[in-house]
C-alpha positions as protocol buffer text, in pm:
chain_id: "A"
residue {
  index: 1
  type: ASP
  ca { x: 0 y: 0 z: 0 }
}
residue {
  index: 2
  type: GLY
  ca { x: 299 y: 232 z: -18 }
}
residue {
  index: 3
  type: THR
  ca { x: 326 y: 284 z: 358 }
}
residue {
  index: 4
  type: PHE
  ca { x: 694 y: 188 z: 352 }
}
residue {
  index: 5
  type: PHE
  ca { x: 778 y: 498 z: 145 }
}
residue {
  index: 6
  type: ALA
  ca { x: 901 y: 786 z: 359 }
}
residue {
  index: 7
  type: ARG
  ca { x: 728 y: 1120 z: 340 }
}
residue {
  index: 8
  type: LEU
  ca { x: 942 y: 1409 z: 221 }
}
residue {
  index: 9
  type: VAL
  ca { x: 1014 y: 1641 z: 514 }
}
residue {
  index: 10
  type: TRP
  ca { x: 1125 y: 2003 z: 469 }
}
residue {
  index: 11
  type: ARG
  ca { x: 1395 y: 2126 z: 705 }
}
residue {
  index: 12
  type: THR
  ca { x: 1519 y: 2481 z: 754 }
}
residue {
  index: 13
  type: ALA
  ca { x: 1869 y: 2353 z: 671 }
}
residue {
  index: 14
  type: TYR
  ca { x: 1746 y: 2318 z: 311 }
}
residue {
  index: 15
  type: GLU
  ca { x: 1677 y: 2691 z: 274 }
}
residue {
  index: 16
  type: SER
  ca { x: 1866 y: 2893 z: 16 }
}
residue {
  index: 17
  type: GLY
  ca { x: 1791 y: 3222 z: 187 }
}
residue {
  index: 18
  type: HIS
  ca { x: 1582 y: 3342 z: -107 }
}
residue {
  index: 19
  type: PRO
  ca { x: 1212 y: 3382 z: -14 }
}
residue {
  index: 20
  type: VAL
  ca { x: 1066 y: 3281 z: -352 }
}
residue {
  index: 21
  type: ILE
  ca { x: 1288 y: 2977 z: -400 }
}
residue {
  index: 22
  type: ASP
  ca { x: 1240 y: 2858 z: -41 }
}
residue {
  index: 23
  type: THR
  ca { x: 862 y: 2900 z: -54 }
}
residue {
  index: 24
  type: GLN
  ca { x: 844 y: 2712 z: -382 }
}
residue {
  index: 25
  type: HIS
  ca { x: 1071 y: 2434 z: -257 }
}
residue {
  index: 26
  type: ARG
  ca { x: 850 y: 2389 z: 53 }
}
residue {
  index: 27
  type: GLN
  ca { x: 542 y: 2378 z: -170 }
}
residue {
  index: 28
  type: LEU
  ca { x: 705 y: 2119 z: -397 }
}
residue {
  index: 29
  type: PHE
  ca { x: 773 y: 1899 z: -92 }
}
residue {
  index: 30
  type: ALA
  ca { x: 410 y: 1933 z: 19 }
}
residue {
  index: 31
  type: HIS
  ca { x: 263 y: 1862 z: -324 }
}
residue {
  index: 32
  type: ALA
  ca { x: 499 y: 1570 z: -386 }
}
residue {
  index: 33
  type: ASN
  ca { x: 377 y: 1423 z: -57 }
}
residue {
  index: 34
  type: GLU
  ca { x: 17 y: 1480 z: -165 }
}
residue {
  index: 35
  type: LEU
  ca { x: 81 y: 1287 z: -485 }
}
residue {
  index: 36
  type: LEU
  ca { x: 272 y: 1010 z: -310 }
}
residue {
  index: 37
  type: THR
  ca { x: -17 y: 975 z: -63 }
}
residue {
  index: 38
  type: ALA
  ca { x: -277 y: 968 z: -340 }
}
residue {
  index: 39
  type: VAL
  ca { x: -89 y: 694 z: -527 }
}
residue {
  index: 40
  type: SER
  ca { x: -3 y: 485 z: -219 }
}
residue {
  index: 41
  type: GLN
  ca { x: -365 y: 500 z: -97 }
}
residue {
  index: 42
  type: GLU
  ca { x: -490 y: 403 z: -442 }
}
residue {
  index: 43
  type: GLN
  ca { x: -712 y: 708 z: -469 }
}
residue {
  index: 44
  type: PRO
  ca { x: -922 y: 741 z: -785 }
}
residue {
  index: 45
  type: LYS
  ca { x: -727 y: 797 z: -1104 }
}
residue {
  index: 46
  type: GLN
  ca { x: -894 y: 1137 z: -1147 }
}
residue {
  index: 47
  type: GLU
  ca { x: -746 y: 1255 z: -813 }
}
residue {
  index: 48
  type: ILE
  ca { x: -403 y: 1118 z: -899 }
}
residue {
  index: 49
  type: ASN
  ca { x: -421 y: 1290 z: -1240 }
}
residue {
  index: 50
  type: ARG
  ca { x: -505 y: 1617 z: -1065 }
}
residue {
  index: 51
  type: CYS
  ca { x: -208 y: 1577 z: -829 }
}
residue {
  index: 52
  type: ILE
  ca { x: 29 y: 1491 z: -1114 }
}
residue {
  index: 53
  type: ALA
  ca { x: -84 y: 1782 z: -1331 }
}
residue {
  index: 54
  type: ALA
  ca { x: -57 y: 2029 z: -1042 }
}
residue {
  index: 55
  type: LEU
  ca { x: 287 y: 1905 z: -942 }
}
residue {
  index: 56
  type: ILE
  ca { x: 427 y: 1911 z: -1296 }
}
residue {
  index: 57
  type: GLU
  ca { x: 289 y: 2261 z: -1352 }
}
residue {
  index: 58
  type: GLU
  ca { x: 438 y: 2374 z: -1023 }
}
residue {
  index: 59
  type: VAL
  ca { x: 780 y: 2222 z: -1099 }
}
residue {
  index: 60
  type: VAL
  ca { x: 792 y: 2385 z: -1444 }
}
residue {
  index: 61
  type: GLN
  ca { x: 693 y: 2726 z: -1302 }
}
residue {
  index: 62
  type: HIS
  ca { x: 947 y: 2689 z: -1021 }
}
residue {
  index: 63
  type: PHE
  ca { x: 1221 y: 2613 z: -1272 }
}
residue {
  index: 64
  type: ARG
  ca { x: 1126 y: 2924 z: -1474 }
}
residue {
  index: 65
  type: ASP
  ca { x: 1123 y: 3144 z: -1164 }
}
residue {
  index: 66
  type: GLU
  ca { x: 1450 y: 3000 z: -1037 }
}
residue {
  index: 67
  type: GLU
  ca { x: 1615 y: 3063 z: -1372 }
}
residue {
  index: 68
  type: VAL
  ca { x: 1504 y: 3429 z: -1367 }
}
residue {
  index: 69
  type: ILE
  ca { x: 1639 y: 3468 z: -1014 }
}
residue {
  index: 70
  type: LEU
  ca { x: 1969 y: 3297 z: -1095 }
}
residue {
  index: 71
  type: THR
  ca { x: 2015 y: 3500 z: -1412 }
}
residue {
  index: 72
  type: ALA
  ca { x: 1960 y: 3822 z: -1216 }
}
residue {
  index: 73
  type: ALA
  ca { x: 2207 y: 3698 z: -953 }
}
residue {
  index: 74
  type: LYS
  ca { x: 2460 y: 3625 z: -1230 }
}
residue {
  index: 75
  type: PHE
  ca { x: 2499 y: 3262 z: -1125 }
}
residue {
  index: 76
  type: ALA
  ca { x: 2815 y: 3148 z: -1304 }
}
residue {
  index: 77
  type: THR
  ca { x: 2688 y: 2805 z: -1414 }
}
residue {
  index: 78
  type: ILE
  ca { x: 2332 y: 2904 z: -1501 }
}
residue {
  index: 79
  type: GLU
  ca { x: 2341 y: 2725 z: -1838 }
}
residue {
  index: 80
  type: GLN
  ca { x: 2425 y: 2390 z: -1676 }
}
residue {
  index: 81
  type: HIS
  ca { x: 2152 y: 2445 z: -1418 }
}
residue {
  index: 82
  type: ILE
  ca { x: 1897 y: 2522 z: -1689 }
}
residue {
  index: 83
  type: LEU
  ca { x: 2001 y: 2200 z: -1864 }
}
residue {
  index: 84
  type: LEU
  ca { x: 1930 y: 2005 z: -1544 }
}
residue {
  index: 85
  type: HIS
  ca { x: 1586 y: 2167 z: -1532 }
}
residue {
  index: 86
  type: ARG
  ca { x: 1514 y: 2065 z: -1892 }
}
residue {
  index: 87
  type: GLN
  ca { x: 1622 y: 1707 z: -1824 }
}
residue {
  index: 88
  type: LEU
  ca { x: 1402 y: 1679 z: -1513 }
}
residue {
  index: 89
  type: THR
  ca { x: 1107 y: 1832 z: -1698 }
}
residue {
  index: 90
  type: ALA
  ca { x: 1146 y: 1588 z: -1988 }
}
residue {
  index: 91
  type: LYS
  ca { x: 1161 y: 1294 z: -1749 }
}
residue {
  index: 92
  type: ALA
  ca { x: 853 y: 1420 z: -1562 }
}
residue {
  index: 93
  type: VAL
  ca { x: 660 y: 1443 z: -1890 }
}
residue {
  index: 94
  type: ALA
  ca { x: 772 y: 1091 z: -1985 }
}
residue {
  index: 95
  type: LEU
  ca { x: 656 y: 959 z: -1646 }
}
residue {
  index: 96
  type: VAL
  ca { x: 314 y: 1122 z: -1691 }
}
residue {
  index: 97
  type: VAL
  ca { x: 281 y: 951 z: -2031 }
}
residue {
  index: 98
  type: ARG
  ca { x: 373 y: 619 z: -1871 }
}
residue {
  index: 99
  type: PHE
  ca { x: 124 y: 679 z: -1589 }
}
residue {
  index: 100
  type: HIS
  ca { x: -154 y: 738 z: -1839 }
}
residue {
  index: 101
  type: SER
  ca { x: -59 y: 422 z: -2029 }
}
residue {
  index: 102
  type: GLY
  ca { x: -57 y: 217 z: -1708 }
}
residue {
  index: 103
  type: THR
  ca { x: 314 y: 130 z: -1722 }
}
residue {
  index: 104
  type: LEU
  ca { x: 437 y: 344 z: -1431 }
}
residue {
  index: 105
  type: ASN
  ca { x: 459 y: 189 z: -1087 }
}
residue {
  index: 106
  type: PHE
  ca { x: 465 y: 370 z: -756 }
}
residue {
  index: 107
  type: ALA
  ca { x: 830 y: 282 z: -682 }
}
residue {
  index: 108
  type: GLU
  ca { x: 945 y: 453 z: -1003 }
}
residue {
  index: 109
  type: LEU
  ca { x: 739 y: 761 z: -926 }
}
residue {
  index: 110
  type: TYR
  ca { x: 878 y: 774 z: -573 }
}
residue {
  index: 111
  type: GLN
  ca { x: 1234 y: 729 z: -705 }
}
residue {
  index: 112
  type: PHE
  ca { x: 1189 y: 1025 z: -936 }
}
residue {
  index: 113
  type: LEU
  ca { x: 1028 y: 1257 z: -680 }
}
residue {
  index: 114
  type: ALA
  ca { x: 1224 y: 1167 z: -369 }
}
residue {
  index: 115
  type: TYR
  ca { x: 1563 y: 1093 z: -517 }
}
residue {
  index: 116
  type: GLU
  ca { x: 1600 y: 1278 z: -847 }
}
residue {
  index: 117
  type: VAL
  ca { x: 1397 y: 1593 z: -779 }
}
residue {
  index: 118
  type: VAL
  ca { x: 1442 y: 1630 z: -403 }
}
residue {
  index: 119
  type: ALA
  ca { x: 1771 y: 1465 z: -305 }
}
residue {
  index: 120
  type: GLN
  ca { x: 1974 y: 1520 z: -620 }
}
residue {
  index: 121
  type: HIS
  ca { x: 1833 y: 1849 z: -745 }
}
residue {
  index: 122
  type: ILE
  ca { x: 1678 y: 2053 z: -463 }
}
residue {
  index: 123
  type: LEU
  ca { x: 1917 y: 1928 z: -193 }
}
residue {
  index: 124
  type: GLY
  ca { x: 2213 y: 1878 z: -427 }
}
residue {
  index: 125
  type: ALA
  ca { x: 2246 y: 2085 z: -744 }
}
residue {
  index: 126
  type: ASP
  ca { x: 2051 y: 2381 z: -605 }
}
residue {
  index: 127
  type: ARG
  ca { x: 2301 y: 2417 z: -320 }
}
residue {
  index: 128
  type: ASP
  ca { x: 2557 y: 2531 z: -579 }
}
residue {
  index: 129
  type: PHE
  ca { x: 2378 y: 2864 z: -619 }
}
residue {
  index: 130
  type: PHE
  ca { x: 2323 y: 2942 z: -249 }
}
residue {
  index: 131
  type: PRO
  ca { x: 2647 y: 3146 z: -217 }
}
residue {
  index: 132
  type: CYS
  ca { x: 2548 y: 3350 z: -524 }
}
residue {
  index: 133
  type: LEU
  ca { x: 2214 y: 3441 z: -364 }
}
residue {
  index: 134
  type: ALA
  ca { x: 2382 y: 3549 z: -41 }
}
residue {
  index: 135
  type: THR
  ca { x: 2561 y: 3831 z: -226 }
}
residue {
  index: 136
  type: THR
  ca { x: 2263 y: 3943 z: -437 }
}
residue {
  index: 137
  type: PRO
  ca { x: 1952 y: 4134 z: -326 }
}
residue {
  index: 138
  type: ALA
  ca { x: 1646 y: 3907 z: -329 }
}
residue {
  index: 139
  type: LEU
  ca { x: 1433 y: 3929 z: -641 }
}
residue {
  index: 140
  type: THR
  ca { x: 1087 y: 3863 z: -500 }
}
residue {
  index: 141
  type: ASN
  ca { x: 873 y: 3973 z: -795 }
}
residue {
  index: 142
  type: VAL
  ca { x: 951 y: 3703 z: -1047 }
}
residue {
  index: 143
  type: THR
  ca { x: 798 y: 3718 z: -1392 }
}
residue {
  index: 144
  type: ALA
  ca { x: 904 y: 3431 z: -1612 }
}
């Protein structure tokens, strides 16, 4: 029933110091947990579809906003970071297609959300830009 999958827990140690990025990261954790719960509890496909669509939309918007912020902060390796965003977005889209075709299992979805998006990207690759944000005024009105 999916109960052996750990919930994603936000910690203040994960904060970048930028209000928009940190708020969006917290929301991504919450919505990923909502989706993981919906799948593990075998909620109706319509509810799972809603969770998936909302999460994908949120991830894509977060990536856009983050890219605007990092460009304004003159993050030295912005192009590589944008490439990571494109790769994660493409994989997310591919997983949605597999979900709709009935070939995606919960373990693969959890692997993507918990490991690739959260552990590797948010808690890994995103940490590279934290020092850049510390020396740049926060851009809180993001229009991407």
